[in-house]
Each structure stands twice: as structure tokens, then as C-alpha cells.
MDTraj code that builds the backbone (N, CA, C; nanometers):
import mdtraj as md
import numpy as np

residues = "MET ILE ARG ILE SER LEU HIS ILE SER THR TRP LEU ALA VAL GLY ALA VAL LEU GLN SER ALA LEU VAL LEU LEU LEU PRO ARG PHE TYR ALA LEU THR PRO ALA LEU PHE PHE LEU LEU TYR ARG PHE ALA ASP THR LEU LEU ILE THR PHE GLY PHE ARG ARG ASN PRO TYR MET HIS ASP VAL PHE LEU GLY ARG THR ALA ALA GLN VAL PRO ASN THR ASP GLY ASP LEU ALA ASP THR PRO GLY LYS GLU GLY ILE VAL CYS LEU HIS LEU GLY THR LYS SER HIS HIS PRO LEU GLY LEU PHE ALA PRO GLY CYS ARG GLN LEU GLY GLU TYR MET SER GLY MET ILE ASN VAL LEU ASP LYS GLY GLY PRO GLU SER GLY CYS THR LEU PHE HIS TYR HIS SER PRO LEU PRO ARG SER THR PHE".split()
xyz = np.array([
    [-0.8233, 0.3226, -2.4524],
    [-0.9001, 0.2014, -2.4677],
    [-0.8103, 0.0816, -2.4987],
    [-0.7063, 0.1043, -2.5738],
    [-0.6164, -0.0067, -2.6080],
    [-0.5396, -0.0547, -2.4853],
    [-0.5211, 0.0353, -2.3891],
    [-0.4468, -0.0005, -2.2682],
    [-0.5159, -0.1121, -2.1912],
    [-0.6486, -0.1075, -2.1820],
    [-0.7202, -0.2096, -2.1062],
    [-0.7543, -0.3317, -2.1914],
    [-0.7251, -0.3250, -2.3189],
    [-0.7560, -0.4373, -2.4070],
    [-0.6530, -0.5493, -2.3982],
    [-0.5346, -0.5188, -2.3484],
    [-0.4284, -0.6183, -2.3415],
    [-0.3936, -0.6480, -2.1958],
    [-0.3484, -0.7690, -2.1699],
    [-0.3061, -0.8095, -2.0363],
    [-0.1715, -0.7447, -2.0034],
    [-0.1419, -0.7360, -1.8737],
    [-0.0150, -0.6775, -1.8291],
    [0.1034, -0.7563, -1.8839],
    [0.0893, -0.8881, -1.8950],
    [0.1999, -0.9691, -1.9477],
    [0.2272, -0.9345, -2.0940],
    [0.1232, -0.9011, -2.1680],
    [0.1422, -0.8601, -2.3077],
    [0.2165, -0.7281, -2.3145],
    [0.1777, -0.6330, -2.2301],
    [0.2465, -0.5036, -2.2281],
    [0.3925, -0.5193, -2.1870],
    [0.4191, -0.6068, -2.0907],
    [0.5578, -0.6305, -2.0504],
    [0.6385, -0.6920, -2.1639],
    [0.5776, -0.7830, -2.2389],
    [0.6470, -0.8447, -2.3528],
    [0.6745, -0.7416, -2.4624],
    [0.5791, -0.6552, -2.4896],
    [0.5995, -0.5488, -2.5896],
    [0.7130, -0.4571, -2.5449],
    [0.7122, -0.4189, -2.4173],
    [0.8195, -0.3344, -2.3652],
    [0.9551, -0.4020, -2.3724],
    [0.9591, -0.5315, -2.3441],
    [1.0857, -0.6052, -2.3503],
    [1.1385, -0.6119, -2.4928],
    [1.0498, -0.6338, -2.5896],
    [1.0923, -0.6379, -2.7297],
    [1.1435, -0.5013, -2.7751],
    [1.0713, -0.3952, -2.7383],
    [1.1161, -0.2605, -2.7762],
    [1.2497, -0.2260, -2.7098],
    [1.2651, -0.2602, -2.5843],
    [1.3911, -0.2326, -2.5149],
    [1.5047, -0.3137, -2.5761],
    [1.4779, -0.4378, -2.6108],
    [1.5803, -0.5208, -2.6756],
    [1.6212, -0.4627, -2.8100],
    [1.5245, -0.4123, -2.8854],
    [1.5559, -0.3501, -3.0143],
    [1.6426, -0.2266, -2.9944],
    [1.6119, -0.1469, -2.8917],
    [1.6942, -0.0290, -2.8638],
    [1.8374, -0.0687, -2.8263],
    [1.8513, -0.1743, -2.7469],
    [1.9841, -0.2200, -2.7064],
    [2.0645, -0.2683, -2.8277],
    [1.9965, -0.3329, -2.9212],
    [2.0659, -0.3818, -3.0416],
    [2.1029, -0.2692, -3.1372],
    [2.0200, -0.1663, -3.1459],
    [2.0383, -0.0620, -3.2475],
    [2.1173, 0.0592, -3.1998],
    [2.1118, 0.0898, -3.0723],
    [2.1736, 0.2133, -3.0208],
    [2.2865, 0.1814, -2.9237],
    [2.3732, 0.2786, -2.8993],
    [2.4725, 0.2611, -2.7928],
    [2.4015, 0.2450, -2.6572],
    [2.4683, 0.1799, -2.5643],
    [2.4067, 0.1474, -2.4356],
    [2.3454, 0.2670, -2.3646],
    [2.4167, 0.3769, -2.3636],
    [2.3665, 0.4940, -2.2924],
    [2.2305, 0.5360, -2.3472],
    [2.2171, 0.5450, -2.4769],
    [2.0915, 0.5869, -2.5387],
    [1.9844, 0.4786, -2.5274],
    [2.0238, 0.3535, -2.5274],
    [1.9276, 0.2446, -2.5168],
    [1.8658, 0.2374, -2.3775],
    [1.9422, 0.2707, -2.2756],
    [1.8918, 0.2635, -2.1379],
    [1.8222, 0.3920, -2.0929],
    [1.8391, 0.4986, -2.1667],
    [1.7821, 0.6279, -2.1281],
    [1.6304, 0.6233, -2.1092],
    [1.5507, 0.5629, -2.2002],
    [1.4054, 0.5621, -2.1768],
    [1.3664, 0.4909, -2.0467],
    [1.4285, 0.3778, -2.0176],
    [1.3961, 0.3053, -1.8947],
    [1.4372, 0.3858, -1.7715],
    [1.5545, 0.4504, -1.7779],
    [1.5998, 0.5312, -1.6643],
    [1.5093, 0.6515, -1.6419],
    [1.4669, 0.7173, -1.7503],
    [1.3750, 0.8308, -1.7361],
    [1.2408, 0.7875, -1.6790],
    [1.1937, 0.6711, -1.7229],
    [1.0669, 0.6210, -1.6715],
    [1.0770, 0.5925, -1.5219],
    [1.1835, 0.5264, -1.4787],
    [1.2017, 0.4981, -1.3360],
    [1.2164, 0.6269, -1.2550],
    [1.2893, 0.7231, -1.3089],
    [1.3046, 0.8520, -1.2410],
    [1.1694, 0.9228, -1.2289],
    [1.0905, 0.9184, -1.3359],
    [0.9574, 0.9795, -1.3336],
    [0.8697, 0.9142, -1.2268],
    [0.8673, 0.7801, -1.2227],
    [0.7839, 0.7095, -1.1255],
    [0.8300, 0.7382, -0.9819],
    [0.9610, 0.7438, -0.9617],
    [1.0146, 0.7731, -0.8290],
    [0.9769, 0.9144, -0.7853],
    [0.9924, 1.0125, -0.8751],
    [0.9573, 1.1511, -0.8431],
    [0.8070, 1.1641, -0.8180],
    [0.7266, 1.0965, -0.8967],
    [0.5817, 1.1011, -0.8789],
    [0.5418, 1.0438, -0.7429],
    [0.6047, 0.9339, -0.7040],
    [0.5767, 0.8738, -0.5736],
    [0.6152, 0.9693, -0.4599],
    [0.7287, 1.0349, -0.4731],
    [0.7699, 1.1315, -0.3709],
    [0.6732, 1.2496, -0.3627],
    [0.6293, 1.3007, -0.4769],
    [0.5356, 1.4134, -0.4779],
    [0.4029, 1.3761, -0.4121],
    [0.3538, 1.2560, -0.4375],
    [0.2293, 1.2110, -0.3748],
    [0.2501, 1.1888, -0.2255],
    [0.3612, 1.1246, -0.1897],
    [0.3887, 1.0935, -0.0496],
    [0.3976, 1.2186, 0.0362],
    [0.4607, 1.3232, -0.0155],
    [0.4789, 1.4454, 0.0633],
    [0.3698, 1.5492, 0.0390],
    [0.2638, 1.5118, -0.0331],
    [0.1457, 1.5972, -0.0455],
    [0.1530, 1.7064, -0.1490],
    [0.2490, 1.7028, -0.2399],
    [0.2568, 1.8043, -0.3442],
    [0.1684, 1.7714, -0.4648],
    [0.1209, 1.6499, -0.4693],
    [0.0347, 1.6053, -0.5788],
    [-0.0786, 1.5241, -0.5184],
    [-0.1981, 1.5353, -0.5783],
    [-0.3145, 1.4601, -0.5305],
    [-0.2896, 1.3106, -0.5472],
    [-0.3337, 1.2325, -0.4500],
    [-0.3134, 1.0878, -0.4530],
    [-0.4206, 1.0228, -0.5402],
    [-0.3859, 0.9703, -0.6587],
    [-0.4876, 0.9092, -0.7444],
    [-0.5423, 0.7785, -0.6877],
    [-0.4711, 0.7175, -0.5936],
    [-0.5179, 0.5939, -0.5320],
    [-0.6340, 0.6189, -0.4357],
    [-0.6562, 0.7443, -0.4001],
    [-0.7636, 0.7785, -0.3079],
    [-0.8922, 0.8178, -0.3806],
    [-0.8943, 0.8055, -0.5126],
    [-1.0141, 0.8384, -0.5900],
    [-1.1254, 0.7391, -0.5557],
    [-1.2433, 0.7886, -0.5263],
    [-1.3606, 0.7078, -0.4916],
    [-1.3445, 0.6280, -0.3622],
    [-1.2634, 0.6761, -0.2699],
    [-1.2469, 0.6102, -0.1402],
    [-1.3382, 0.6799, -0.0398],
    [-1.4138, 0.6004, 0.0350],
    [-1.4988, 0.6540, 0.1408],
    [-1.4172, 0.6576, 0.2688],
    [-1.3822, 0.7780, 0.3125],
    [-1.3036, 0.7925, 0.4352],
    [-1.3943, 0.7785, 0.5568],
    [-1.3415, 0.7258, 0.6625],
    [-1.4178, 0.7063, 0.7841],
    [-1.4685, 0.5642, 0.7925],
    [-1.5648, 0.5430, 0.8778],
    [-1.6181, 0.4081, 0.8998],
    [-1.7420, 0.3875, 0.8136],
    [-1.7524, 0.2700, 0.7606],
    [-1.8714, 0.2319, 0.6840],
    [-1.9171, 0.0957, 0.7336],
    [-2.0420, 0.0673, 0.7146],
    [-2.0959, -0.0606, 0.7587],
    [-2.1995, -0.1108, 0.6582],
    [-2.2049, -0.2401, 0.6450],
    [-2.3070, -0.3016, 0.5615],
    [-2.4293, -0.3296, 0.6466],
    [-2.5468, -0.3207, 0.5855],
    [-2.6694, -0.3484, 0.6581],
    [-2.7503, -0.4501, 0.5784],
    [-2.7939, -0.5557, 0.6459],
    [-2.8737, -0.6600, 0.5820],
    [-3.0163, -0.6080, 0.5676],
    [-3.0746, -0.6140, 0.4465],
    [-3.2120, -0.5664, 0.4300],
    [-3.3133, -0.6607, 0.4953],
    [-3.4321, -0.6072, 0.5221],
    [-3.5418, -0.6884, 0.5757],
    [-3.5855, -0.7907, 0.4720],
    [-3.6774, -0.8783, 0.5117],
    [-3.7268, -0.9800, 0.4182],
    [-3.7974, -0.9185, 0.2981],
    [-3.8533, -0.7967, 0.3129],
    [-3.9187, -0.7311, 0.1992],
    [-3.8208, -0.6505, 0.1134],
    [-3.6922, -0.6478, 0.1518],
    [-3.5899, -0.5799, 0.0728],
    [-3.5578, -0.4390, 0.1169],
    [-3.6351, -0.3846, 0.2113],
    [-3.6097, -0.2492, 0.2606],
    [-3.5095, -0.2534, 0.3758],
    [-3.4416, -0.1402, 0.3951],
    [-3.3485, -0.1294, 0.5079],
    [-3.4251, -0.0873, 0.6319],
    [-3.3946, -0.1488, 0.7439],
    [-3.4620, -0.1182, 0.8701],
    [-3.4162, 0.0170, 0.9234],
    [-3.5019, 0.0742, 1.0094],
    [-3.4660, 0.2021, 1.0720],
    [-3.3497, 0.1865, 1.1682],
    [-3.3445, 0.0725, 1.2348],
    [-3.2356, 0.0463, 1.3278],
    [-3.1511, -0.0690, 1.2747],
    [-3.0211, -0.0518, 1.2694],
    [-2.9375, -0.1619, 1.2217],
    [-2.9400, -0.2795, 1.3187],
    [-2.9198, -0.3969, 1.2671],
    [-2.9128, -0.5155, 1.3504],
    [-3.0482, -0.5724, 1.3854],
    [-3.1524, -0.5380, 1.3103],
    [-3.2865, -0.5881, 1.3398],
    [-3.2993, -0.7367, 1.3053],
    [-3.2257, -0.7814, 1.2051],
    [-3.2303, -0.9214, 1.1642],
    [-3.1373, -1.0046, 1.2531],
    [-3.1521, -1.1376, 1.2482],
    [-3.0749, -1.2268, 1.3332],
    [-2.9471, -1.2769, 1.2687],
    [-2.8897, -1.2004, 1.1810],
    [-2.7655, -1.2412, 1.1145],
    [-2.6665, -1.1253, 1.1190],
    [-2.5423, -1.1598, 1.1378],
    [-2.4368, -1.0588, 1.1362],
    [-2.3310, -1.1034, 1.0364],
    [-2.2958, -1.0146, 0.9497],
    [-2.1893, -1.0426, 0.8526],
    [-2.0756, -0.9463, 0.8820],
    [-1.9655, -0.9993, 0.9257],
    [-1.8497, -0.9168, 0.9592],
    [-1.7463, -0.9338, 0.8487],
    [-1.7165, -0.8267, 0.7813],
    [-1.6197, -0.8300, 0.6716],
    [-1.4942, -0.7588, 0.7171],
    [-1.3872, -0.8329, 0.7295],
    [-1.2600, -0.7740, 0.7690],
    [-1.1685, -0.7709, 0.6483],
    [-1.1075, -0.6593, 0.6250],
    [-1.0150, -0.6485, 0.5137],
    [-0.9302, -0.5236, 0.5270],
    [-0.8215, -0.5223, 0.4556],
    [-0.7343, -0.4055, 0.4553],
    [-0.6948, -0.3729, 0.3123],
    [-0.6643, -0.2470, 0.2910],
    [-0.6127, -0.2024, 0.1617],
    [-0.5319, -0.0763, 0.1865],
    [-0.4203, -0.0670, 0.1200],
    [-0.3355, 0.0504, 0.1344],
    [-0.3534, 0.1409, 0.0131],
    [-0.3858, 0.2668, 0.0394],
    [-0.3978, 0.3660, -0.0670],
    [-0.2759, 0.4575, -0.0711],
    [-0.1745, 0.4205, 0.0017],
    [-0.0513, 0.4991, 0.0060],
    [0.0266, 0.4750, -0.1231],
    [0.0938, 0.5769, -0.1755],
    [0.1698, 0.5571, -0.2999],
    [0.2828, 0.4553, -0.2878],
    [0.3292, 0.4288, -0.1671],
    [0.4337, 0.3289, -0.1495],
    [0.3765, 0.1879, -0.1319],
    [0.2445, 0.1757, -0.1283],
    [0.1803, 0.0454, -0.1191],
    [0.2189, -0.0290, 0.0069],
    [0.2658, -0.1521, -0.0078],
    [0.3032, -0.2342, 0.1075],
    [0.4253, -0.1816, 0.1817],
    [0.4991, -0.0898, 0.1209],
    [0.6180, -0.0330, 0.1851],
    [0.5851, 0.0944, 0.2622],
    [0.4588, 0.1293, 0.2718],
    [0.4167, 0.2506, 0.3426],
    [0.4408, 0.2366, 0.4919],
    [0.4645, 0.3485, 0.5600],
    [0.4820, 0.3417, 0.7053],
    [0.3553, 0.2876, 0.7718],
    [0.3715, 0.1909, 0.8599],
    [0.2597, 0.1343, 0.9332],
    [0.1887, 0.0202, 0.8631],
    [0.2233, -0.0084, 0.7397],
    [0.1540, -0.1136, 0.6657],
    [0.1837, -0.2518, 0.7238],
    [0.3044, -0.2721, 0.7670],
    [0.3397, -0.4013, 0.8273],
    [0.2624, -0.4223, 0.9569],
    [0.2528, -0.3178, 1.0378],
    [0.1795, -0.3270, 1.1636],
    [0.0313, -0.3531, 1.1363],
    [-0.0224, -0.2905, 1.0333],
    [-0.1616, -0.3145, 0.9959],
    [-0.1827, -0.4606, 0.9576],
    [-0.0891, -0.5178, 0.8842],
    [-0.0970, -0.6592, 0.8482],
    [-0.0918, -0.7496, 0.9697],
    [-0.0089, -0.7119, 1.0680],
    [-0.0013, -0.7910, 1.1909],
    [-0.1330, -0.7832, 1.2691],
    [-0.1942, -0.6642, 1.2736],
    [-0.3244, -0.6505, 1.3388],
    [-0.4292, -0.7374, 1.2693],
    [-0.4270, -0.7347, 1.1362],
    [-0.5242, -0.8122, 1.0590],
    [-0.5060, -0.9616, 1.0853],
    [-0.3819, -1.0087, 1.0831],
    [-0.3555, -1.1504, 1.1111],
    [-0.4000, -1.1873, 1.2521],
    [-0.3774, -1.0986, 1.3465],
    [-0.4204, -1.1226, 1.4836],
    [-0.5718, -1.1338, 1.4958],
    [-0.6457, -1.0455, 1.4275],
    [-0.7920, -1.0528, 1.4321],
    [-0.8420, -1.1830, 1.3714],
    [-0.7848, -1.2228, 1.2591],
    [-0.8254, -1.3475, 1.1941],
    [-0.7960, -1.4670, 1.2848],
    [-0.6793, -1.4668, 1.3502],
    [-0.6447, -1.5769, 1.4409],
    [-0.7410, -1.5851, 1.5588],
    [-0.7777, -1.4697, 1.6153],
    [-0.8726, -1.4681, 1.7272],
    [-1.0073, -1.5228, 1.6820],
    [-1.0524, -1.4821, 1.5646],
    [-1.1808, -1.5317, 1.5150],
    [-1.1744, -1.6797, 1.4808],
    [-1.0602, -1.7242, 1.4284],
    [-1.0443, -1.8670, 1.3978],
    [-1.0532, -1.9518, 1.5242],
    [-0.9903, -1.9057, 1.6322],
    [-0.9850, -1.9842, 1.7554],
    [-1.1140, -1.9752, 1.8358],
    [-1.1724, -1.8551, 1.8445],
    [-1.2885, -1.8355, 1.9321],
    [-1.4214, -1.8367, 1.8621],
    [-1.4228, -1.8568, 1.7325],
    [-1.5470, -1.8499, 1.6568],
    [-1.6510, -1.9534, 1.6932],
    [-1.6152, -2.0820, 1.6966],
    [-1.7167, -2.1844, 1.7241],
    [-1.7836, -2.1692, 1.8607],
    [-1.7092, -2.1276, 1.9622],
    [-1.7672, -2.1121, 2.0956],
    [-1.8704, -1.9992, 2.0992],
    [-1.8493, -1.8954, 2.0185],
    [-1.9412, -1.7824, 2.0187],
    [-2.0473, -1.7925, 1.9096],
    [-2.0499, -1.9040, 1.8371],
    [-2.1499, -1.9210, 1.7323],
    [-2.1106, -1.8549, 1.6017],
    [-1.9850, -1.8224, 1.5892],
    [-1.9355, -1.7543, 1.4693],
    [-1.8702, -1.8560, 1.3764],
    [-1.9081, -1.8517, 1.2507],
    [-1.8433, -1.9339, 1.1502],
    [-1.7601, -1.8418, 1.0641],
    [-1.6333, -1.8704, 1.0547],
    [-1.5423, -1.7823, 0.9816],
    [-1.5027, -1.8472, 0.8500],
    [-1.5263, -1.7760, 0.7436],
    [-1.4800, -1.8181, 0.6124],
    [-1.3842, -1.7121, 0.5632],
    [-1.2715, -1.7514, 0.5130],
    [-1.1802, -1.6553, 0.4529],
    [-1.1140, -1.7198, 0.3325],
    [-1.0481, -1.6397, 0.2542],
    [-0.9947, -1.6850, 0.1265],
    [-0.8867, -1.7913, 0.1402],
    [-0.8284, -1.8054, 0.2582],
    [-0.7264, -1.9073, 0.2769],
    [-0.7869, -2.0352, 0.3337],
    [-0.9198, -2.0388, 0.3389],
    [-0.9888, -2.1553, 0.3900],
    [-0.9768, -2.2714, 0.2923],
    [-0.9752, -2.3955, 0.3420],
    [-0.9706, -2.5099, 0.2511],
    [-1.1013, -2.5277, 0.1753],
    [-1.2089, -2.4575, 0.2168],
    [-1.3349, -2.4672, 0.1455],
    [-1.3250, -2.3990, 0.0098],
    [-1.3997, -2.4453, -0.0886],
    [-1.3957, -2.3771, -0.2183],
    [-1.4535, -2.2361, -0.2056],
    [-1.4041, -2.1429, -0.2866],
    [-1.4483, -2.0031, -0.2763],
    [-1.5959, -1.9869, -0.3060],
    [-1.6536, -2.0778, -0.3823],
    [-1.7970, -2.0659, -0.4119],
    [-1.8811, -2.0833, -0.2844],
    [-1.8213, -2.1414, -0.1789],
    [-1.8922, -2.1612, -0.0536],
    [-1.9265, -2.0277, 0.0107],
    [-1.8376, -1.9329, -0.0026],
    [-1.8626, -1.8036, 0.0582],
    [-1.8555, -1.6982, -0.0460],
])
top = md.Topology()
chain = top.add_chain()
for i, resn in enumerate(residues, 1):
    res = top.add_residue(resn, chain, resSeq=i)
    for name in ("N", "CA", "C"):
        top.add_atom(name, md.element.get_by_symbol(name[0]), res)
traj = md.Trajectory(xyz[None], top)
């Protein structure tokens, strides 16, 4: 519970103070040992997840496959057939659940695909009746 009570910057400051105290009080080898062990642990953990020897905690509560949002009817119920209403909401987004994050194989290509889709929608949206709002839009975020 205490872990989520403090901001990451606070935890980094606490770690920096503790590491500085170790550097002042102990010989260098012993002062750097906790940080080196921590980095070694994180590196080994990433390798174990990457090569399938350990379950990927980043995949917890992930819905694999395709999912779609459906706009409810005016009475709040979902229609038997999707697309019954005259509105379409297309949500494009990406997220990497790989232990290497943005350094995962194929992540750069995925980003290029995403940028390409956004560019196509930006250029061709008005002609097809599509209005595109995205987080990099000059409009305030409360607009969308």
C-alpha cells in the first residue's frame, strides 16, 4: 500500500539518498553492489519473460484477439446487429506488452504502421465525412 502512496519521483529521491549514504559510508565495491544486483535481477527477469520461462505479468487482464466497441441504442440496450446506429467511432491505438517495451522486435514497424494510418485518416478524412481527433490535435483534450 505504501508503494502506491508515493510518486515515482519520491521513490527515486529516496533511492538516491540511500545510495548516496552507502557511497559515503562503505567502500565503492560494497556501495555499488545493491544497484548492480538490482540491475542484474531486472535483466535476468526480462530475459526469462522474453524467452518464455516466466509468465509475462504485462499480459495480465489483456484480451487477446480482436475486440470492438458497440454504440448502444437510444434506450441504452445493445442492438442485435452492430452498426445499427448512424455513428461510427474508430479508436486506433497501440500498446506493447512485451517485456522489452519499445525495444521489442517489431515495435518500430508497428509505430510506423500506426503513423501511416493516422496520416491517411488526417488527409482523407474530410472527403469521406470523417472527423479525426487525436491527442496531438491543437484542439483541447476536453473536445474529445
